[in-house]
SEGUDO-206326 format. One record per residue (C-alpha): residue number from 1; residue in three letters; x, y, z negated. Coordinates in Angstrom, 2 decimals, always signed. Example, Ala and Ser with C-alpha at 12.3 -4.5 7.8 and 13.67 -1.06 7.14 Angstrom:
<sites>
+-----+---------+---------+---------+---------+
: num : residuo :    east :   north :      up :
+-----+---------+---------+---------+---------+
:   1 :     Ala :  +12.30 :   -4.50 :   -7.80 :
:   2 :     Ser :  +13.67 :   -1.06 :   -7.14 :
+-----+---------+---------+---------+---------+
</sites>
This chain:
<sites>
+-----+---------+---------+---------+---------+
: num : residuo :    east :   north :      up :
+-----+---------+---------+---------+---------+
:   1 :     Met :   +0.07 :   +0.25 :   -0.02 :
:   2 :     Thr :   +1.58 :   +3.47 :   +0.47 :
:   3 :     Asp :   +1.70 :   +6.57 :   -1.33 :
:   4 :     Arg :   -1.04 :   +7.94 :   +1.07 :
:   5 :     Pro :   -4.19 :   +7.16 :   +3.26 :
:   6 :     Leu :   -3.76 :   +5.77 :   +6.63 :
:   7 :     His :   -3.46 :   +8.71 :   +9.04 :
:   8 :     Ile :   -4.68 :   +7.69 :  +12.37 :
:   9 :     Ser :   -4.85 :  +10.80 :  +14.13 :
:  10 :     Gly :   -2.71 :  +13.71 :  +12.23 :
:  11 :     Asp :   -4.04 :  +15.81 :   +9.38 :
:  12 :     Glu :   -5.55 :  +14.05 :   +6.42 :
:  13 :     Leu :   -8.75 :  +16.11 :   +7.64 :
:  14 :     Arg :   -9.39 :  +13.07 :   +9.77 :
:  15 :     Gln :   -9.73 :  +11.48 :   +6.82 :
:  16 :     Leu :  -13.26 :  +12.89 :   +6.09 :
:  17 :     Thr :  -13.20 :  +12.21 :   +2.03 :
:  18 :     Thr :   -9.88 :  +13.89 :   +1.73 :
:  19 :     Thr :  -10.95 :  +16.63 :   +3.59 :
:  20 :     Ala :  -14.12 :  +17.71 :   +2.31 :
:  21 :     Ala :  -12.55 :  +16.95 :   -1.74 :
:  22 :     Glu :  -10.15 :  +19.73 :   -1.13 :
:  23 :     Leu :  -12.18 :  +22.15 :   +0.73 :
:  24 :     Ala :  -14.73 :  +21.85 :   -2.50 :
:  25 :     Thr :  -11.54 :  +22.24 :   -4.97 :
:  26 :     Thr :  -10.32 :  +25.24 :   -3.14 :
:  27 :     Tyr :  -13.71 :  +26.72 :   -3.13 :
:  28 :     Trp :  -14.16 :  +25.88 :   -6.67 :
:  29 :     Ser :  -10.61 :  +27.22 :   -7.61 :
:  30 :     Ser :  -10.69 :  +30.68 :   -5.63 :
:  31 :     Leu :  -14.70 :  +31.50 :   -5.14 :
:  32 :     Gly :  -15.95 :  +30.83 :   -8.87 :
:  33 :     Glu :  -17.67 :  +33.34 :  -10.88 :
:  34 :     Arg :  -14.33 :  +34.07 :  -11.78 :
:  35 :     Pro :  -12.14 :  +34.18 :   -8.90 :
:  36 :     Val :   -8.03 :  +34.79 :   -9.30 :
:  37 :     Phe :   -8.30 :  +36.72 :   -6.13 :
:  38 :     Pro :  -11.88 :  +38.19 :   -5.55 :
:  39 :     Ser :  -13.73 :  +38.86 :   -2.68 :
:  40 :     Thr :  -14.94 :  +42.46 :   -2.18 :
:  41 :     Ser :  -17.73 :  +41.66 :   -0.48 :
:  42 :     Gly :  -18.73 :  +38.81 :   -2.92 :
:  43 :     Pro :  -17.92 :  +34.57 :   -2.56 :
:  44 :     Gln :  -17.52 :  +33.71 :   +0.97 :
:  45 :     Thr :  -17.15 :  +30.40 :   +2.73 :
:  46 :     Thr :  -13.99 :  +28.61 :   +3.23 :
:  47 :     Ser :  -14.52 :  +29.76 :   +7.01 :
:  48 :     Thr :  -13.29 :  +33.56 :   +6.14 :
:  49 :     Gln :  -11.17 :  +32.57 :   +2.84 :
:  50 :     Ser :   -9.53 :  +29.70 :   +2.79 :
:  51 :     Pro :   -7.11 :  +28.93 :   +0.55 :
:  52 :     Asn :   -4.36 :  +26.75 :   +1.37 :
:  53 :     Thr :   -2.80 :  +24.26 :   -1.68 :
:  54 :     Arg :   +0.07 :  +23.09 :   -2.47 :
:  55 :     Val :   +2.45 :  +25.74 :   -1.06 :
:  56 :     Pro :   +5.31 :  +26.85 :   -3.12 :
:  57 :     Arg :   +6.10 :  +30.18 :   -3.95 :
:  58 :     Ser :   +8.31 :  +30.59 :   -0.71 :
:  59 :     Ala :   +6.47 :  +28.78 :   +1.48 :
:  60 :     Ala :   +3.24 :  +31.10 :   +0.67 :
:  61 :     Asn :   +5.22 :  +34.25 :   +0.71 :
:  62 :     Leu :   +6.17 :  +33.31 :   +4.18 :
:  63 :     Met :   +2.80 :  +32.35 :   +5.06 :
:  64 :     Gly :   +1.66 :  +35.43 :   +3.93 :
:  65 :     Leu :   +3.66 :  +37.39 :   +5.72 :
:  66 :     Ala :   +3.68 :  +35.08 :   +8.97 :
:  67 :     Met :   -0.08 :  +36.42 :   +8.85 :
:  68 :     Ala :   +0.86 :  +40.18 :   +8.61 :
:  69 :     Arg :   +2.77 :  +39.74 :  +11.71 :
:  70 :     Glu :   +0.07 :  +38.26 :  +13.86 :
:  71 :     Ala :   -2.29 :  +40.83 :  +12.41 :
:  72 :     Lys :   +0.07 :  +43.92 :  +13.33 :
:  73 :     Leu :   +2.72 :  +42.79 :  +15.44 :
:  74 :     Pro :   +1.38 :  +39.41 :  +17.43 :
:  75 :     Ala :   +4.49 :  +38.05 :  +18.11 :
:  76 :     Asn :   +3.95 :  +34.28 :  +18.60 :
:  77 :     Asp :   +3.20 :  +34.04 :  +22.35 :
:  78 :     Asp :   +5.84 :  +36.61 :  +23.46 :
:  79 :     Gly :   +8.59 :  +36.81 :  +20.78 :
:  80 :     Val :   +9.41 :  +38.61 :  +17.80 :
:  81 :     Val :   +8.60 :  +42.35 :  +17.95 :
:  82 :     Thr :  +11.60 :  +44.20 :  +16.64 :
:  83 :     Gly :  +11.06 :  +47.37 :  +14.60 :
:  84 :     Gly :   +8.49 :  +45.52 :  +12.28 :
:  85 :     Val :   +9.25 :  +46.84 :   +8.64 :
:  86 :     Val :   +8.23 :  +45.33 :   +5.28 :
:  87 :     Tyr :   +8.17 :  +47.40 :   +2.37 :
:  88 :     Ala :   +8.59 :  +45.92 :   -1.29 :
:  89 :     Ser :  +10.11 :  +46.93 :   -4.73 :
:  90 :     Gln :  +13.26 :  +46.69 :   -6.07 :
:  91 :     Glu :  +12.10 :  +43.96 :   -8.24 :
:  92 :     Val :  +10.89 :  +42.02 :   -5.45 :
:  93 :     His :  +11.53 :  +38.22 :   -5.06 :
:  94 :     Met :  +14.32 :  +36.59 :   -3.33 :
:  95 :     Ser :  +11.92 :  +34.88 :   -1.40 :
:  96 :     Ile :  +10.59 :  +38.00 :   +0.30 :
:  97 :     His :  +14.31 :  +38.12 :   +1.62 :
:  98 :     Lys :  +14.19 :  +34.72 :   +2.97 :
:  99 :     Ala :  +11.30 :  +35.44 :   +4.87 :
: 100 :     Val :  +11.46 :  +38.55 :   +6.72 :
: 101 :     Ala :  +14.47 :  +36.77 :   +7.88 :
: 102 :     Leu :  +12.77 :  +33.75 :   +9.22 :
: 103 :     Leu :  +10.09 :  +35.58 :  +10.45 :
: 104 :     Gly :  +12.80 :  +37.55 :  +12.77 :
: 105 :     Leu :  +11.95 :  +40.52 :  +11.28 :
: 106 :     Gly :  +15.26 :  +40.61 :   +9.78 :
: 107 :     Gln :  +16.17 :  +41.75 :   +6.17 :
: 108 :     Arg :  +17.91 :  +45.28 :   +7.60 :
: 109 :     Asn :  +13.73 :  +46.15 :   +8.16 :
: 110 :     Leu :  +12.66 :  +45.26 :   +4.27 :
: 111 :     Arg :  +12.58 :  +48.57 :   +2.76 :
: 112 :     Leu :  +13.41 :  +48.26 :   -1.56 :
: 113 :     Ile :  +11.24 :  +51.07 :   -2.83 :
: 114 :     Pro :  +12.37 :  +52.29 :   -6.14 :
: 115 :     Thr :  +10.47 :  +51.60 :   -9.60 :
: 116 :     Asp :   +9.27 :  +53.90 :  -12.29 :
: 117 :     Ala :  +10.44 :  +53.32 :  -16.19 :
: 118 :     Glu :   +8.09 :  +50.54 :  -16.25 :
: 119 :     Phe :   +9.71 :  +48.72 :  -13.24 :
: 120 :     Arg :   +6.73 :  +48.99 :  -10.99 :
: 121 :     Met :   +7.03 :  +50.08 :   -7.39 :
: 122 :     Arg :   +6.24 :  +53.95 :   -6.72 :
: 123 :     Pro :   +3.30 :  +54.57 :   -4.56 :
: 124 :     Asp :   +4.60 :  +57.78 :   -3.70 :
: 125 :     Leu :   +7.80 :  +56.92 :   -2.23 :
: 126 :     Leu :   +6.37 :  +53.80 :   -0.65 :
: 127 :     Gln :   +4.32 :  +56.75 :   +1.26 :
: 128 :     Glu :   +7.38 :  +58.61 :   +2.05 :
: 129 :     Ala :   +9.32 :  +55.57 :   +3.42 :
: 130 :     Ile :   +6.55 :  +54.48 :   +5.50 :
: 131 :     Ala :   +6.60 :  +58.02 :   +6.99 :
: 132 :     Ala :  +10.25 :  +58.18 :   +7.53 :
: 133 :     Asp :  +10.16 :  +54.93 :   +9.49 :
: 134 :     Arg :   +7.33 :  +56.25 :  +11.63 :
: 135 :     Arg :   +9.32 :  +59.38 :  +12.11 :
: 136 :     Ala :  +12.02 :  +57.08 :  +13.06 :
: 137 :     Gly :   +9.96 :  +55.11 :  +15.64 :
: 138 :     Leu :   +9.68 :  +52.18 :  +13.69 :
: 139 :     Lys :   +6.52 :  +50.09 :  +13.15 :
: 140 :     Pro :   +5.68 :  +49.72 :   +9.48 :
: 141 :     Met :   +3.74 :  +46.15 :   +9.35 :
: 142 :     Ala :   +3.49 :  +45.14 :   +5.42 :
: 143 :     Val :   +3.34 :  +46.02 :   +2.10 :
: 144 :     Val :   +4.40 :  +43.50 :   -0.57 :
: 145 :     Ala :   +3.14 :  +44.37 :   -4.17 :
: 146 :     Ser :   +4.24 :  +42.26 :   -6.87 :
: 147 :     Ala :   +1.70 :  +41.04 :   -9.76 :
: 148 :     Gly :   +4.26 :  +39.91 :  -12.13 :
: 149 :     Thr :   +8.18 :  +40.27 :  -11.57 :
: 150 :     Val :  +10.15 :  +37.68 :  -12.23 :
: 151 :     Ser :  +12.51 :  +39.75 :  -14.25 :
: 152 :     Thr :  +10.05 :  +41.69 :  -16.67 :
: 153 :     Gly :   +6.60 :  +40.19 :  -15.45 :
: 154 :     Ser :   +5.90 :  +43.71 :  -14.33 :
: 155 :     Ile :   +2.87 :  +44.53 :  -12.17 :
: 156 :     Asp :   +2.71 :  +47.11 :   -9.27 :
: 157 :     Pro :   +0.09 :  +49.59 :   -9.40 :
: 158 :     Leu :   -2.31 :  +47.54 :   -7.06 :
: 159 :     Glu :   -4.81 :  +50.13 :   -6.96 :
: 160 :     Gly :   -2.20 :  +52.67 :   -5.67 :
: 161 :     Ile :   -0.16 :  +50.37 :   -3.23 :
: 162 :     Ala :   -3.84 :  +49.22 :   -1.91 :
: 163 :     Ala :   -4.93 :  +52.95 :   -1.05 :
: 164 :     Val :   -1.08 :  +53.56 :   +0.63 :
: 165 :     Ala :   -1.63 :  +50.04 :   +2.65 :
: 166 :     Arg :   -5.24 :  +51.01 :   +3.73 :
: 167 :     Ala :   -4.35 :  +54.54 :   +4.73 :
: 168 :     Glu :   -1.25 :  +53.31 :   +6.89 :
: 169 :     Asp :   -3.04 :  +50.12 :   +8.57 :
: 170 :     Leu :   -0.58 :  +48.11 :   +6.95 :
: 171 :     Trp :   -1.46 :  +44.23 :   +5.60 :
: 172 :     Leu :   -1.30 :  +44.25 :   +1.83 :
: 173 :     His :   +0.36 :  +40.68 :   +0.40 :
: 174 :     Val :   +0.36 :  +40.64 :   -3.40 :
: 175 :     Asp :   +3.21 :  +37.94 :   -4.52 :
: 176 :     Gly :   +1.32 :  +36.67 :   -7.77 :
: 177 :     Thr :   +3.07 :  +33.42 :   -7.92 :
: 178 :     Tyr :   +4.10 :  +34.21 :  -11.81 :
: 179 :     Gly :   +1.80 :  +36.18 :  -12.74 :
: 180 :     Gly :   -1.54 :  +36.03 :  -10.55 :
: 181 :     Ala :   -3.57 :  +33.90 :  -12.62 :
: 182 :     Ala :   -3.27 :  +35.97 :  -15.56 :
: 183 :     Ala :   -5.42 :  +38.08 :  -13.93 :
: 184 :     Leu :   -8.48 :  +35.73 :  -15.40 :
: 185 :     Ala :   -7.29 :  +36.69 :  -18.76 :
: 186 :     Val :   -6.34 :  +40.30 :  -18.34 :
: 187 :     Pro :   -8.02 :  +41.21 :  -15.40 :
: 188 :     Glu :   -7.63 :  +45.26 :  -16.29 :
: 189 :     Arg :   -3.85 :  +44.79 :  -15.63 :
: 190 :     Phe :   -4.69 :  +43.76 :  -12.21 :
: 191 :     Arg :   -7.15 :  +46.52 :  -10.81 :
: 192 :     Gly :   -6.80 :  +46.69 :   -6.72 :
: 193 :     Leu :   -5.84 :  +43.10 :   -6.57 :
: 194 :     Ala :   -9.22 :  +42.42 :   -4.51 :
: 195 :     Leu :   -7.71 :  +44.99 :   -1.89 :
: 196 :     Ala :   -4.99 :  +42.83 :   -0.49 :
: 197 :     Asp :   -5.25 :  +40.68 :   +2.17 :
: 198 :     Ser :   -3.28 :  +37.78 :   +0.83 :
: 199 :     Met :   -2.07 :  +36.21 :   -2.43 :
: 200 :     Ser :   +0.80 :  +33.75 :   -3.19 :
: 201 :     Leu :   -0.14 :  +31.79 :   -6.51 :
: 202 :     Asp :   +1.50 :  +29.13 :   -8.57 :
: 203 :     Ala :   -0.29 :  +26.63 :  -10.06 :
: 204 :     His :   +2.92 :  +25.66 :  -11.96 :
: 205 :     Lys :   +2.86 :  +28.58 :  -14.24 :
: 206 :     Phe :   -0.10 :  +29.65 :  -16.35 :
: 207 :     Leu :   -2.34 :  +27.20 :  -14.99 :
: 208 :     Tyr :   +0.18 :  +24.34 :  -16.09 :
: 209 :     Gln :   +0.03 :  +22.06 :  -12.91 :
: 210 :     Pro :   +3.22 :  +20.10 :  -11.47 :
: 211 :     Ile :   +5.71 :  +22.06 :  -10.23 :
: 212 :     Asp :   +5.07 :  +21.66 :   -6.23 :
: 213 :     Cys :   +1.56 :  +23.14 :   -7.01 :
: 214 :     Gly :   +0.98 :  +26.46 :   -5.50 :
: 215 :     Cys :   -1.34 :  +28.04 :   -2.83 :
: 216 :     Leu :   -1.72 :  +31.26 :   -0.83 :
: 217 :     Leu :   -5.13 :  +32.78 :   -0.82 :
: 218 :     Phe :   -6.49 :  +34.88 :   +2.01 :
: 219 :     Lys :   -9.31 :  +36.80 :   +3.16 :
: 220 :     Asp :   -9.67 :  +36.35 :   +6.58 :
: 221 :     Ala :   -9.10 :  +32.65 :   +8.31 :
: 222 :     His :   -8.33 :  +34.29 :  +11.79 :
: 223 :     Phe :   -5.21 :  +35.30 :  +10.80 :
: 224 :     Ala :   -4.19 :  +32.18 :   +9.67 :
: 225 :     Gly :   -5.09 :  +30.77 :  +12.76 :
: 226 :     Lys :   -3.54 :  +33.13 :  +14.98 :
: 227 :     Ala :   -0.14 :  +32.73 :  +13.00 :
: 228 :     Phe :   -0.55 :  +28.48 :  +12.44 :
: 229 :     Ala :   -2.76 :  +27.04 :  +14.68 :
: 230 :     Asn :   -1.78 :  +24.64 :  +17.69 :
: 231 :     Ser :   -2.92 :  +21.66 :  +19.04 :
: 232 :     Gly :   -2.43 :  +18.43 :  +20.87 :
: 233 :     Asp :   -4.50 :  +16.06 :  +22.55 :
: 234 :     Tyr :   -3.63 :  +13.70 :  +19.80 :
: 235 :     Val :   -5.54 :  +15.67 :  +17.17 :
: 236 :     Gln :   -8.49 :  +16.57 :  +18.53 :
: 237 :     Val :  -11.83 :  +15.84 :  +16.96 :
: 238 :     Phe :  -14.71 :  +15.50 :  +18.99 :
: 239 :     Ser :  -17.58 :  +17.03 :  +16.21 :
: 240 :     Gln :  -19.76 :  +19.61 :  +15.45 :
: 241 :     Asp :  -19.39 :  +19.04 :  +11.68 :
: 242 :     Ala :  -17.81 :  +21.83 :  +10.01 :
: 243 :     Val :  -15.97 :  +19.45 :   +7.55 :
: 244 :     Glu :  -15.05 :  +17.04 :   +9.71 :
: 245 :     Ser :  -13.79 :  +19.31 :  +12.55 :
: 246 :     Phe :  -11.86 :  +21.65 :  +10.03 :
: 247 :     Ala :   -7.90 :  +21.04 :   +9.95 :
: 248 :     Phe :   -5.65 :  +22.68 :   +7.12 :
: 249 :     Phe :   -2.87 :  +22.47 :   +9.71 :
: 250 :     Asp :   -4.76 :  +25.21 :  +11.66 :
: 251 :     Glu :   -4.20 :  +27.44 :   +8.90 :
: 252 :     Ser :   -0.76 :  +26.20 :   +7.11 :
: 253 :     Met :   +2.76 :  +25.57 :   +8.31 :
: 254 :     Glu :   +2.09 :  +22.02 :   +6.81 :
: 255 :     Leu :   +0.48 :  +19.27 :   +9.25 :
: 256 :     Ser :   +0.08 :  +16.00 :   +7.36 :
: 257 :     Arg :   -0.67 :  +16.57 :   +3.47 :
: 258 :     Arg :   -0.44 :  +13.79 :   +0.79 :
: 259 :     Phe :   -3.87 :  +12.62 :   -1.21 :
: 260 :     Pro :   -2.17 :  +11.12 :   -3.91 :
: 261 :     Ile :   -5.47 :  +10.68 :   -6.33 :
: 262 :     Leu :   -6.89 :   +8.20 :   -3.75 :
: 263 :     Met :   -3.87 :   +6.29 :   -4.82 :
: 264 :     Asp :   -4.38 :   +6.09 :   -8.74 :
: 265 :     Leu :   -8.51 :   +5.34 :   -7.91 :
: 266 :     Ala :   -7.50 :   +2.57 :   -5.82 :
: 267 :     His :   -4.50 :   +1.55 :   -8.38 :
: 268 :     Ala :   -6.97 :   +1.07 :  -10.95 :
: 269 :     Gln :   -9.58 :   -1.15 :   -8.39 :
: 270 :     Ala :   -6.47 :   -3.42 :   -7.64 :
: 271 :     Leu :   -5.87 :   -3.43 :  -11.41 :
: 272 :     Ala :   -9.22 :   -4.47 :  -12.10 :
: 273 :     Ala :   -9.57 :   -6.92 :   -9.54 :
: 274 :     Ala :   -6.28 :   -8.57 :  -10.61 :
: 275 :     Ile :   -7.80 :   -9.04 :  -14.35 :
: 276 :     Gln :  -11.12 :  -10.69 :  -13.02 :
: 277 :     Lys :   -8.84 :  -13.64 :  -11.30 :
: 278 :     Glu :   -7.20 :  -14.62 :  -14.75 :
: 279 :     Pro :   -9.56 :  -16.29 :  -16.87 :
: 280 :     Asp :   -7.48 :  -15.30 :  -20.47 :
: 281 :     Leu :   -8.54 :  -11.71 :  -19.65 :
: 282 :     Glu :  -11.67 :   -9.71 :  -19.72 :
: 283 :     Leu :  -12.62 :   -6.41 :  -18.57 :
: 284 :     Leu :  -14.26 :   -4.50 :  -21.11 :
: 285 :     Ala :  -15.85 :   -1.18 :  -19.03 :
: 286 :     Pro :  -16.52 :   -0.30 :  -15.76 :
: 287 :     Ile :  -13.82 :   +1.88 :  -13.51 :
: 288 :     Pro :  -15.18 :   +5.19 :  -12.16 :
: 289 :     Leu :  -12.24 :   +6.79 :  -12.11 :
: 290 :     Ser :   -8.15 :   +5.33 :  -12.94 :
: 291 :     Ala :   -8.82 :   +3.98 :  -16.65 :
: 292 :     Val :   -9.10 :   +0.32 :  -17.09 :
: 293 :     Cys :  -10.34 :   -1.04 :  -20.26 :
: 294 :     Phe :   -9.47 :   -4.93 :  -20.92 :
: 295 :     Arg :   -8.64 :   -7.43 :  -23.24 :
: 296 :     His :   -7.28 :  -11.19 :  -23.73 :
: 297 :     Arg :  -10.01 :  -13.24 :  -24.80 :
: 298 :     Ser :   -8.13 :  -15.21 :  -27.75 :
: 299 :     Lys :   -5.32 :  -13.37 :  -28.46 :
: 300 :     Asn :   -4.37 :  -10.85 :  -31.20 :
: 301 :     Asn :   -4.78 :   -7.91 :  -28.66 :
: 302 :     Gln :   -3.07 :   -5.15 :  -31.05 :
: 303 :     Glu :   +0.15 :   -7.57 :  -31.38 :
: 304 :     Ile :   +0.19 :   -7.99 :  -27.28 :
: 305 :     Leu :   -0.13 :   -4.22 :  -27.22 :
: 306 :     Ala :   +2.78 :   -3.95 :  -29.61 :
: 307 :     Arg :   +5.00 :   -6.69 :  -27.39 :
: 308 :     Val :   +4.21 :   -4.94 :  -24.15 :
: 309 :     Ile :   +5.28 :   -1.49 :  -25.16 :
: 310 :     Arg :   +8.80 :   -3.47 :  -26.59 :
: 311 :     Arg :   +9.13 :   -5.06 :  -23.43 :
: 312 :     Gly :   +9.43 :   -1.96 :  -21.57 :
: 313 :     Arg :   +8.43 :   -2.85 :  -17.90 :
: 314 :     Val :   +4.97 :   -0.91 :  -18.40 :
: 315 :     Phe :   +3.35 :   +1.51 :  -21.09 :
: 316 :     Ile :   -0.18 :   +1.01 :  -21.90 :
: 317 :     Ser :   -2.61 :   +2.06 :  -24.54 :
: 318 :     Asn :   -5.55 :   +1.37 :  -26.71 :
: 319 :     Ala :   -9.15 :   +2.49 :  -27.03 :
: 320 :     Thr :  -11.94 :   +0.87 :  -29.20 :
: 321 :     Ile :  -15.02 :   -0.42 :  -26.71 :
: 322 :     Arg :  -18.15 :   -1.17 :  -28.63 :
: 323 :     Gly :  -16.17 :   -2.29 :  -31.50 :
: 324 :     His :  -13.61 :   -4.50 :  -29.63 :
: 325 :     Phe :   -9.62 :   -3.28 :  -29.48 :
: 326 :     Ala :   -9.13 :   -2.73 :  -25.93 :
: 327 :     Leu :   -5.95 :   -2.59 :  -24.03 :
: 328 :     Arg :   -5.87 :   +0.78 :  -21.47 :
: 329 :     Ala :   -4.10 :   +1.40 :  -18.30 :
: 330 :     Cys :   -4.78 :   +4.62 :  -17.06 :
: 331 :     Phe :   -3.01 :   +5.00 :  -13.66 :
: 332 :     Val :   -2.25 :   +9.08 :  -13.52 :
: 333 :     Asn :   +1.16 :   +8.98 :  -11.74 :
: 334 :     His :   +1.75 :   +9.33 :   -7.81 :
: 335 :     Leu :   +4.94 :   +7.04 :   -8.02 :
: 336 :     Thr :   +2.97 :   +4.24 :   -9.19 :
: 337 :     Ile :   +3.09 :   +1.43 :   -6.51 :
: 338 :     Asp :   +1.42 :   -1.87 :   -6.15 :
: 339 :     Ala :   +4.26 :   -3.59 :   -8.13 :
: 340 :     Asp :   +3.41 :   -1.93 :  -11.59 :
: 341 :     Val :   -0.11 :   -2.66 :  -10.93 :
: 342 :     Glu :   +0.81 :   -6.25 :  -11.01 :
: 343 :     Ala :   +3.24 :   -5.60 :  -13.75 :
: 344 :     Val :   +0.34 :   -4.70 :  -16.00 :
: 345 :     Val :   -1.35 :   -8.30 :  -15.77 :
: 346 :     Ser :   +1.96 :  -10.07 :  -15.85 :
: 347 :     Glu :   +3.29 :   -8.45 :  -18.72 :
: 348 :     Val :   +0.30 :   -9.17 :  -21.10 :
: 349 :     Leu :   +0.15 :  -12.34 :  -20.15 :
: 350 :     Ala :   +3.51 :  -12.42 :  -21.10 :
: 351 :     Ala :   +3.56 :  -10.96 :  -24.12 :
: 352 :     Ala :   +0.63 :  -13.25 :  -24.99 :
: 353 :     Asn :   +2.85 :  -16.12 :  -24.61 :
: 354 :     Glu :   +5.25 :  -14.55 :  -27.08 :
: 355 :     Val :   +2.45 :  -14.36 :  -29.43 :
: 356 :     Asp :   +1.90 :  -17.96 :  -29.72 :
: 357 :     Ala :   +6.15 :  -18.81 :  -29.36 :
+-----+---------+---------+---------+---------+
</sites>
């Protein structure tokens, strides 16, 4: 068994259940009653505001600026347009430097705007820098505001920066990878966030998720499509269904994407099947998710559990099911393989034999 569903034709989208699950998750996480990145016009469908999950900070900032480039200075068809300028504070994260280089804009065209006494970008100096570049014949394109700098956690004055960006017709990208989620707790410190065109957010910080869990939030999926959509005969889906015809790779740099939770559920079912084949073992509860409760029919299960743990091959816990002490295996690790599932049964049986010895 692999660590992902079989991909017959490209993106996991072509696995309808995985796409539907991720669409529902991103809708819930970004368009709920208290969204991190609120829309100015109320909740929208994923066709117009489409978060791309599992995108770490550097990739999210790169993607946000790629969308900015296609919105203001389209280059995907004819090549990089010279003279496009991006503005950020002196405290901006290094991933922005990397992004402008990878997008062909050049670090020479990244303007680092001085900060105030609290290490926040100064909108007045931003306005002056934009004016100077226009006089020089350059093409101001985007502003990157920081919603929590790495060094001090400073939050740029988002409202003031958004006003400048709107007046100058620039894309506003907010680097919220560190602090963005705090907008749920102290929204008054993030006034103006709703005016951004895109925002990066690392869930592995204030949302306490695994290190590779991040996302890019944006308002208009049209520009994501302009930046990232391509196709081939081998990934076409002929369907009128909105979910079945949706492909995350049309709005992201990624093509195939993992869906590890499905494997945890499958491993639980595989363990249940293996237990049912053993006459000495008994399932004690249904298995709607990834927890499997069972017992040895004729042995001291507490002693079996202690011996399983001492043996060190697998680590299981216990539960009490209708008065019975139960052995409990719960699958929540995407690195689990079939051999680990098989080992649960073999280790429990081996431990039971040790109890007899």
